[in-house]
N, C-alpha and C positions, 0 to 999 in steps of 0.2 A: 623547515622546522619535522622533524621525523619524528614518533615517538617509539619507543621501543618497549616488549611485555617482557620479564623473563629472558632477556636475551635473546628472543625469536625474533625469524625476520618482521622487521617497519611494519607498522602499523600504516603509516598514514604514507602514499606516493604525493608528497606536492601540495599546488594550491589550484584552486577551482581561477580557472584566465579571469580576470575582472570584468570583462564584456559578457563572459556567461555567468557570473554572479552576480553584475548588473539585472540579467534577466531573472535570474531567481526571486532578486525580491520582488522586482514585478510583478508575479505569478502568482506570487506569495499574496501582496498589495491591494493590485484590482479585482481580485476574485471575492477578497473579505469587503471588499468599500464595494461592492454589488452586489453582497447581501446585506450591507447594512440599508442598502437601499430600496433591496428586495419587498419587502412590507409597506411601504408609502406605496413605491411602482403597484403590487399589488391590491391595494387598497383600489388604487385610481385606472383600476381596468387595465391592464397592462399586464395579469397574465392571464391565456388563454389557455382552453383542454388541448391546441395542438402545441402549443408552446410544453405543458404538461406529460404532452406524451414524447415529444422530442426528446426533453430531459429526461428524464426515466428512463427510457431507451439505450441516451447515452451514457447515461451514469450507471444502465446492466451490466451494457458492454465493456464499460473503461475499471468499473470495480473487480468483475472479473478476469478484464487481463490484468490486474493486479494482485487480486487474492490465488484465481486461480492456476495465473503465469509467475508474474515477476517473485513471488512467495509461495507455496507451497508447490509447484513445480518449478523453478529454474532455480530457486533458494534451496529446496530441499532435498529435491525431489524422491518428492510421495510418491510419484508416479512417472510412466513413459509415454511418451506422447511420437506421431507419425512428425513428420520434414514438415507438412501442411497446415495442424494444429502447434506446431512449436515454435511455424513463427508465424501464424495467426496470434498466440499470444504474450509475442511479445510486440507485436502490436500495437493489437490492443491496449497490452500494459501503458504503453511509449503516450496512448493518448491520454493517457489519465494524470498524465503534465507532473508526474510525481519524480522526473529523475530519466536519463539513460539509464537501459538496460543496465552494464557494465557497473556505472556508479552504483544501481542499486541495489543491485545484487550482493557484491561487494559490501556496503553499508550491513547486512541484514545478517550477512555467513557472522559481519565483525560482531556484529549484536549478541547473537547468542554463541562466539566465544567466548565474552567477555560480561554478560547479561549481569546489569548489577552490578558489577563491579568495572576499576579501573580499567577502560582500552574503549569499555561500551561506549556506541557515538551518541545512545539518546536514552540513559536512565533518566530517572528522575530522584534518585537515591543520591549520589555523588557529591553532595553539598550537607549532607548532614539530614538530622532527623528531625530538629526544632523547627515550628510552624515558617519562622521565615526560609529556611535552607531547604522544605517543601517545596514554598513556593516560586522557589528560586528553579527548583530539581523540576516542578513541574511547569515551568513556562520553556527549562532547553527541552525537556523529552516530547512535548508538543510541538514549539516550533523553532526555540532560539539553536539548536543545532546543526538545524538546515542555512542559516544564515550564517554559517561556519566555510571557511573558504575552505580547508582542511579536505582532504580528497582519502578515502579507502583504499589501501595499497589494492590494486586487483591483481598484482600477478600472486600474491600468497590467499585472496580469500575466494577471485571467483577463475584459473587459471582455465581450467572445462570451458568456459562462454569465448576467455580470448584467444583459443586456439577457435572456436567453430567463429567459420566466416561471416555466416549469418546472421550471426549477432554482433560482430562488429557493423556489418553491413548498417543492418538495424540502429545502434547504436548511432551511427553517424548520425541516421537521420531523423535524430527527436526534434530539430528545428525545424522540419518538413512537415512530422506527423503531429506537435504542436498547431502550428495553423492549421492543420486537420479537425483535430477538436476542438477549435476552436468556430470557422470558417465554416466547417461543416454543417452544423447544425442550421448557421443565419442560411447558409446555399436553398436548405430541405425547408427550411420558413417559409422563405420567401418565395421559391418553386409555389409549393403549394398554393399557397395564399395568393399570390401572385404582383404580390404589396410591396415597398422594401419595409412599412412596418411589418412587416409578417419577418423579414429578415435581420429585423433587429429585435423587435418581442426575442426571437429565438437566437439569436446573439446571447441577449442578455440572460435569458433565461435556462436556456441549454447548455452557451458557452460557458459562461462566467459565474453564473449562478450555482449551476452542477458541479464544475471545475472548485468553485468552492468548498462546497458538503463534501465531496468526495474526501477532496482536504483534508477535512477535519476531521472526520470519519475516520481517516487511514491515521493519525497523527494520534489520537484518540486510543488508539489501539497501540501506542507508542510510551502515552503519558498517564491515560485512566486506567490504564490495562496494567498495570505495574504498581497501581497504587488502591486499587477503590476492586471491593469483589471474594469472593469466595476462593479456597485454595485448597479442592479434593485432591488433587494431585501431588505428588514427590517434585519439585524442581528445585534446581541449585539457587535459585533465586527469587522472584518478589511477585513471579505473574498471577494473575489473576481472571476470572469469568467477570466480567462483565456484565448479562444480559439487557441489559438498555440496548447496549451499542450492534445486539445480533443479528438482525434485520440488514438495518443500512450497512455494516457489514460485512455482509454473507458470512457469517456463522468465524468472521474473525476475533470476536470476542468473549468467545471458549477459551485463552489465551493459556488459561493455567496448564489443558491436556497440552496444547502445542509444546508450551517451553519443556514439558515436562518427557514427552516424545516429541518431536519436529518432526521427526518424515515420514507421520500418520496423516493423509490423507482427509480423514476429516475430524475436527476440533468437538463439532457441540458431540458427543458419546450417549447424551443420558435425554431421556424419555422429555418430550419438552425442548429441547434446545436445536433449536432451527440451525442449521448450517445449509446456506443454500449450496455454498462453494464447494460441499460433496457430494452436492444432486449432479452438481451440474457436470465434474469430472467422472460421478457416474453414468452420466449418460455419454462422454466423450467412449467411456468404456463399450457402455453399449453399442456403440455403430463402428466399433473398430479403430477410432482414432485413438486412442488410449491403451496401453496394458499393464499389465506388471503394479496394477496401484497399492500401496499402502494403507491396507481398511483395518481399521480394529478388531481383535479378537481380545475376547476373554482371557486369556491369561498373560496376552501385552496389558491390557488394563490391568490387571490385578496388579502388578509386580510392581506399578509406578503409582495406585492405588492407598491415600496416607490411613493408616489406622484406627480407628474407631476410639 
């Protein structure tokens, strides 16, 4: 079944194949179960400093692959990148296990095209404003939409990436990259400690728990940051800034500014608004890997700032 809005080209392009859909459930449920087991496991001295270091390192690489790569670069073009960086960002984003790059970008561009309206794949406001409707909407925006088999139309939303051979290859390599993001930490833990126990705890903490934390932080930008927070900038939707998520999300939770001006490379633009992703993009620019970065300017911000 396809969905059209306003007579435009179809938003959807078929269903996710059943085997792939089963893996979606697996990678939603299994890491979450690991989180439930994490507290008693840590209490029983199942967490070591090595596990914490590996989890932190893999978290930073994979979430920045999502924020600086999948989101600000591939979806919104907030800067240009040379080919090695472009490939590296696509691989790092894939290691976050949030879906192959073409699916992710198509979904997110569709989200911006219809933010908080019919056609948005993950708005929390689609069912109304009563407490029950908002509870249903929160579930849908945070996780429920991921369990839907409908696929956004890539020919409509990301024809540029479809035309890029590198991106098509990385899209197809999502399965092997998922194995790497889970088995890589285990391999490192085993080699460093020289024990199977070290491999197992690294797999648990730097593999499963890290993926679950990254998932729920990212999903919270879709759900929480469209429901709660301040809105100092003018946007067409209910996007909001939610400061408690700023550090873990690498600056993505300054979401109101992002929806008011999606191509800006920096989302946290006010004093004290930590935006690690923007700093990483700045470093890419400094070493010559990135260029034509869309940094905010006073004039650009003035156009989207709400009147006092």
